[in-house]
N, C-alpha and C positions, 0 to 999 in steps of 0.2 A: 504494499500500501504506500502510496508516494505521500508527501506532505504539502503538496502546495494546495491552498485553500480553492474552493469549488467556486467558479465565476458568480459574481453578483448576478441576481436577477432571475435566477432559474426557479428557485422554491423557496417556500417560507411557510412556517405553522402558524396559526392564529387561533387561540384559544380564548374564547369569551362567550359568555350567555347573553349579552347585551346586544341585541338585535341592530339597533343603529351604529352602535361602535363596530360592529362586525361588517356591516356594510360599507361604513368610512373607510376602515383599516383595509377592505379587500380592494376598494376602489384606487386607494392612494397605492397600495402595493402593486397594483397591475400599471399604474401610470408610472410607477419607476421601474419596470421592464420584470416584475415577477411573474412569470408565465403560469407557476403552478402555487396556489394559494390553498394549503392543506388545512380543513376547518373541522377538528374532531368533535365527535358528538358527545364525547364525555372525557375527564381525565384518563381513564384507562387507555382508551383509544390514541390519546395525545401520547401518553407514555411510549404505547407501542411504535409509534412512529419515531420518536426521539432515540429510541434503543434502536432501532434499524438504522439512524442516519445519525451520525455524530457531528455533524456540522450544520443541519438544517437551522437557520435562524427561527427564534420564537418569539412570538408575542404573546403574552399572558395578561389577563386582566385580574387584578386582586379581589374583584367582587364575586369570584367564585369560591372565596374564602380561603383564610390564611390555610389552613391544613391542606386543603387542595391543591394550593399554589406551592407549597412547600413540597410536596410529593411528587409534583412535577417537576420542579428547579431540582431536587434531588435525584430523580430519574434522567434530566436534562445533562447532569455531570457524568453520567455513567458509572460503570463498574468501579473504574478506578479513580473518581472523585476527582475529575479534572475538568475545567471549564475550556470547551473546544469550541463553543459556538455563540454568536452574538445573542443577546437576549434584551428585550424591552418589556418591562413591566408597568402597567398603567393600575394606577390607585385613584379611586374616586374621592377618598378623604385622606387628608394630610396625617401621617402618622409615623413618627420616628423610627417605631420598629418595622415598618415596611422597608424603609430606606436601610437600614441597619440588616435585615435579612436578605435584601437584595445585594447588600455588600457582600454577606455571607457566600452567597452562590455566584459570585461573578457577574452578576447582572450588568450589561453594558450602558442601558438608559434606563430610567425610572421617571415617570410624570405622575403626579400627585395633582388632584383637583380637576377639575372641567378640563377638557382639552378641545382645542379648535382644530379645524381641518388644516388650516396653515401648520401648528404645532405637529399634528401627526405626519403631515409630509415631512416636515423638518426631521423628525426623529427617525422614521423610517429610512429616509435617505442615508441618514447617519449608522443606521444599524446594520444596512445592506453594503454599504461602501467599503468593502473589505480591502482597497487598495491603500488607504490611510495608513501613514506611520506614525506613531509606533504600533499601532493596533495591529496592522496585519503581521509585523514581525513578531510580536508577542503573541499570538493566536497560533502562528506556524510553528512556533518553538512548543506551545502546549499541546499541538498535535503530535509533535514529534516524541514530546514525553509520554502521552496517553500510548502510542504505539510501543514505545520501549518497556512500559509498564505491563502491557498486554502479552508482550515476549518474555515478561519476566526477567527483564535487564534494567532495573531500577538504578543500577550503577553507571548505566550508560546516560540515563536522564539526568543525574545530577550534575554533571559538567556543563549541559546544556543549560539547565536553571541557572547555574552560578555564573555563568558567562553574561545572561540576561538579565540576571539580578544586580551585578557590576553596572551594565549599562544603563538600565533604568532603575535606580536606587529607591525610588518612591513608589514603584509599583507593589500595592500588597500583595494582588494575585499571585505575581512570582513568588514573593516572600512565603506564602502559605503553602503553595505545591513544592518550594523546595525543604520546608519545614517537614511536609509529608515524607519527602525522600529520606531526609535525614532521620526521620523517626524509623521507616522502614529499615533503614540500616543501622538501627540502633546507636545513632549518634544524639543520644539524647539532650546533652549540654549544648550542642550546636543548635538543635533545633528551638529547644526553650529560649537561647538569647535572639534566635531570630524573629520569633513571634511576640516575646515578651514586652516590647513596645506598641505592638499592634493590640494586644489584649489589654494592657494597662492604660492605653490612651481614653482620649476623651472626644468622641465616643467610641467604645470598644468594637473590634470587629468580632463579631461572635463566633467564628470559625477560628480566628486565633485565641481565643478565650479556652475555646475547646481543645485545642491542640496544645496549648501553656498547660492548662491543667492535667492533660495527660503526662506531660513531661514533670510536673510536679509529683503527681503522683507515683510515678516512676521511681523519683529519690525518696520516696518515701513520706512526703508532706501531704497528707491525705484530706487533713481539714481545709489547707488552703486550695486544694485541687476542688473540693466539694463545693466551697464558696463559687469560683470560679465557674463551674458548672451550673449552678444554681443561677448565677447571673447571665450565662448564656440562654439558659431556658427560660428567664423571664422575656428577653428579647424575642426568642423564637421557640415557642413551646411544643414544636410539631417535629423536631429533631429526632426521629427514634434511635438512631445511633449514639447521639448525645443523651438520650433516656437510660440506654442501656450501660454505656459509661458510669454514669451518676448512679445508678442502681448497685453496680459492682464495686465502685468507691465504698458505697455506705454499707455494702454488705461486709466489706474487709474492715470496718470500723466497728463491726457487730452492732450498727444500726439496723436491725433486721425488718423492722416495722416500717421504717421509712424505704427502705429498699424496697421492699415488697408491693408499696404504694408507688412507687416509680416504675417498677416491671409491669405492674398492672396497667399504669396508664400508657406506657408502651405498647403493651400487647393490645390496647383498645385504638390504637392507630390502624389497625387493620393491616391488610397485606401478609407476607410470610415472615412473622416476625419470632421465629423459634428462639433466638437469644432472649427473648423477652418472657417467652415460656419457660425456659431453661432456668432463667435467673428466678423468677416467681416459684417455680418448681424448690430450688434451694432454699428459699425463703420459707416456704411450707414445710420443708423437710426439718429446717432449724427450730421451726414453731411446733413441731409434733406431729403436723399432719402428713403422715407417711404416706397412707392409702388415696388420701385427696391428691398427693403430689403423683404418685402413680396413676392415678387416673386422666391426669392431663398429659401424662408424659407418654402413655402407651401409644398414642398415634404417630409421634415423631421419633420415637428410639426403640433400639433393638437393646438385647443384653449387654453389649459393648457400652454403648451409649449411657445407659442406665448405670453400668458399674462406674463410668467416667464420673457423671453426675453426684452420684452417692459419695464416690471417692472424694472428690475435690470438697463437696460439703463436710464430709467428716472431718478432713483436715483444717477446715475452717472452725468446727467446733473445738478441736484438739487445740488450736492455736490459740483460742479464745479463752482457753481453760476451762470448759464445760466436757470434761472428758468422758462422763457417762453417756452424753448425747452422741459424742462422736462413736463410741463403740457400738452403742445402740444402731447406729446408722449404718456402720459396717455390717452388723446382723441382718440388717434387713435389706442392704443391697445383695448378701450371699442368697439370700431367698427370691430376689426379684429378678436374678440371672439365671434362674432355673437351674437345669444340669450342665451349665458349661464349667467343667471342673478348671480349666484354665483360668478364666476369670475368677472364679473362687479361691483358687490357689494366691492370686494376688492380692484378693480383698483380705483374705486371713493374713497374707503377709503384712498390709498395712495395718491392720488392727494389730497385730504385734508390735509394730513400729511405734503404733499410739501408745499401748502399753508401756512398751519402753521408756518413752517420752513420761508418763505418769508413774514411773517407778515401781510399775508392777510387773517384776520379772517373772514369777511363775505364770502368769495369765500370758504374759509375753512368748513364754516358752511354749505353752499350749498351743498359741496361734501358729507359731513357725512349725509345730508338729503337724498340727492339721493342714498346712499350707503345703507341706511335703508329701502328706497322705495324698494329696489331691495331684500334685505334681512334683514327680520324685527327683526330677533332673533341675528342679529350679535352684539354682546354685546360691542366689542370694537368702532364700530362707536357710540354706545348709549353713551358710556362714554366719547368719544372725541367730540361729538356734545352738550354732557352737558358742558363739561370743556369750550368749546368755548363760549358757551351761558352765561356762568356763569363768563367769563372773566380772567380765568385762563391764566398766563404769561407763555410764550414759553421759555422752557430753551435750548438754542443752544448747541449743541455739540461743542467739542473741534475744534479750526481751523486744518483743514486738514484732518479731520477725514473722512474716506471712508467706504462704504459699503462692507461687506465680499464678496469676489468672491466664489460663490457658483455654484454646477450643476444646470442646468437651470430648473430643475423638482423637485427641494427643495426649502426650505425657503430662503428668502432674509432677512436679517437683518442688523440693522446699529451697527456697532460696530468699535473700533478705530485699528483694525489690520486687515490686508490682508492675506487670506490663500489661497496657490495655490496647491490644492490636485492632485499630481499626481496618486495616489493609491487609490483603491477602499475605500470608507467611512466605518464607523463601521455602523452596522444596527442600533443602538442605539447610537446615539450621545450624549455626555455628557450634562449633565442639563446647561443651559444657565442663568446666573442671570437675573430675570424679575422683572419687578416692581409690586409691590401689586396691585391685584383687586381692582378696584374702587378707584384707586389713582388720584387725582384731578389737578396733574402738568403733564404737557406734557414732556415728555423725548425724542421727536425726533425720536421714533422708527416706523419703518414702518411694514405693517402687516408681520407678520411673519408666516402665516398658509401655510401649506405644500400642495401645489396644486398637489396633488395625482390624479390617476385616480379615484378614489373613490369620488372624488369632481365633476366628471361630469355626 
């Protein structure tokens, strides 16, 4: 796929329910050379068209409702969350949050209040005129970045963004895209330094607030991250990804009730919000509603996913000092995965790790023995059982250490940092520092096995 922008005047998307505005916009688009004006019947049809064409200009009316507009703007950015198309937002009422939300989604032009035919013509000419510099150069770069991300070549996108950010240092769109790349490459301090001025400025950029909050959470500053996400939520309450991150951060502060409310809010936004359902189910598990959680998970998860969800939730309970709750969650998980002995073996292993953290060596020994009875070749269980039988001491982690937040079909490991990935993970993750095989001291690490489909 090339990176040259499509010639102006071929096609544009117009999404409004106001018939008078639709007629005026269509006429002016035709007058400036747009030969194909797409007018979808609803937001779902609009999103289908946007997904199929990453560069089609979009004109959208805020009178559709803030939630509908944000849903369309989110889809307009595509899977890799990058702004590759010119967008024009029209709002009948003047509202600062409209302007800030438009800023967040890389909207090219915004008009608030009543609009005349002359203003429509002027705005549309600017929207469709892709030959203007620096807009053309920036958008061509963003298309290249989107293509690199699609190929999973994030490292190739970073130099492009660095070059353009140096050339246009005041362009916030380039800065937030560069920050997204830094975060994917785990350059958290660089990302934070880049978006901090945008996040703390007046008015704040909502997307920069979100990214800076993720950087703060990664460094363990959960309270500060929470405040920033709540501030961004006041500006744009319809961003589902932001609600998921806020719920996860609250959950890791043991603010389970608040987290559940946020996940429920995200779930109510509609669409395929499995992350919201999983987050809500974790809250339910921590609140003792095991059967209720299983009921909402049955349609979206198999044994592997269930084991991972229970495992991460049990680890949270253990880290928050509620050991009995963590142990009971492992018991429930063993029942939930049915006859999958491989998963059961790993759940018993992690339960044993929990008991060692709790300094219940006899109980830990029983769990490691049960694990080996289910999987005699499980070397980690062999080593831990030998360590417990030999009286090795438990080395406790630093106070406040929390497990990493990971996608629920991946490994769960104990680290002192929290990561909130909003973008696709690398196919090959960087090597983690591991303890030498056969070490006879307990480092508090839970089973890191990747419960992939191959394990079933």
